[in-house]
C-alpha positions in Angstrom: 0.0 0.0 0.0 2.7 2.5 0.9 6.3 3.0 1.5 8.0 5.7 3.5 11.3 7.3 2.6 13.1 9.7 4.8 15.0 12.7 3.6 16.6 15.2 6.2 13.6 17.6 6.0 10.7 15.5 4.7 9.1 12.1 5.1 7.5 10.9 1.7 4.8 8.3 2.0 3.9 6.7 -1.4 0.3 5.5 -1.7 -0.4 2.8 -4.3 -3.6 1.3 -5.7 -7.0 2.0 -4.3 -7.5 4.2 -1.2 -11.0 3.1 -0.2 -13.1 1.7 2.6 -11.4 -1.6 2.4 -8.0 -0.2 3.4 -8.7 3.3 4.7 -8.3 2.5 8.4 -4.9 0.9 7.8 -3.9 3.9 5.7 -5.0 6.3 8.4 -3.0 4.4 11.0 0.2 4.5 8.9 -0.3 8.2 8.0 -0.9 9.3 11.5 2.0 7.2 12.7 4.3 8.9 10.2 3.1 12.3 11.3 3.2 11.6 15.0 6.8 10.2 14.7 7.9 13.8 13.9 11.2 12.7 12.4 10.9 15.5 9.8 9.1 18.8 9.9 7.2 17.9 6.6 5.2 14.7 5.6 4.4 14.5 1.9 1.9 11.9 0.6 2.9 10.9 -3.0 -0.3 9.9 -4.8 1.2 9.3 -8.2 0.4 5.5 -8.0 -3.0 6.1 -6.5 -5.7 4.8 -8.7 -8.9 5.7 -6.9 -10.1 7.4 -3.8 -13.4 7.2 -1.9 -14.9 9.1 1.0 -13.2 6.7 3.5 -9.9 7.3 1.9 -10.4 11.0 1.8 -11.2 11.0 5.6 -8.0 9.1 6.3 -6.0 11.8 4.6 -8.0 14.5 6.5 -7.3 12.8 9.8 -3.5 12.8 9.2 -3.7 16.5 8.0 -5.6 17.5 11.3 -3.0 15.7 13.4 -0.2 17.4 11.4 -1.8 20.7 12.0 -2.1 20.0 15.8 1.6 19.2 16.2 2.8 21.9 13.7 4.1 19.5 11.1 3.7 20.6 7.4 1.5 18.1 5.4 1.1 18.0 1.7 0.0 15.8 -1.1 1.9 15.5 -4.4 1.4 14.1 -8.0 -2.4 13.9 -7.5 -3.9 12.7 -10.8 -6.7 14.9 -12.4 -9.3 12.1 -11.8 -8.5 12.2 -8.0 -7.9 16.0 -7.8 -11.6 16.5 -8.9 -12.7 14.8 -5.7 -10.7 17.3 -3.7 -12.2 20.2 -5.8 -15.8 19.0 -5.4 -15.4 18.6 -1.7 -13.3 21.9 -1.6 -10.6 20.1 0.3 -8.2 21.5 -2.5 -8.3 24.7 -0.5 -7.3 22.8 2.7 -4.6 20.6 1.5 -1.2 21.8 0.2 -1.1 20.1 -3.2 2.3 19.9 -4.9 2.5 19.0 -8.5 5.3 16.3 -8.5 8.0 14.8 -6.5 10.3 17.3 -8.0 8.2 19.9 -6.2 8.8 18.0 -3.0 12.5 18.1 -3.4 12.3 21.9 -4.0 10.5 22.5 -0.7 12.6 20.2 1.3 
C-alpha cells in the first residue's frame, strides 16, 4: 500500500492502488503514525500511483492532516492525478490541503 522514505527535512509516503473503505483505516493508522513520529518537519503523501479514492480514503487523509496541524508538522499531497484531484475540488478540500504538482516540487520545498 505505501512505502515511506526519509530525507533530512521530509518524510515521503507513497500510496499505491486504491484508497477506499477496504483499506482506509490501515492507511489512516500508517499516515498518523508517520506524522506523530515527527522525524521530519514535513510529511508528503505521494499519490502518483494512487488509482482511486473514496470518501473513507479521503477521511484518512483529512485525519492525518488534522494531526499534522495540531503538532505543527507541514503536510502535503503530491502528484495527484486529475481524476482524484476532482474529488478534492468537489469537496473543496483542495483549499485545505497543500497540493504539490510532482515529486520534484517536494525536493524543491525540502
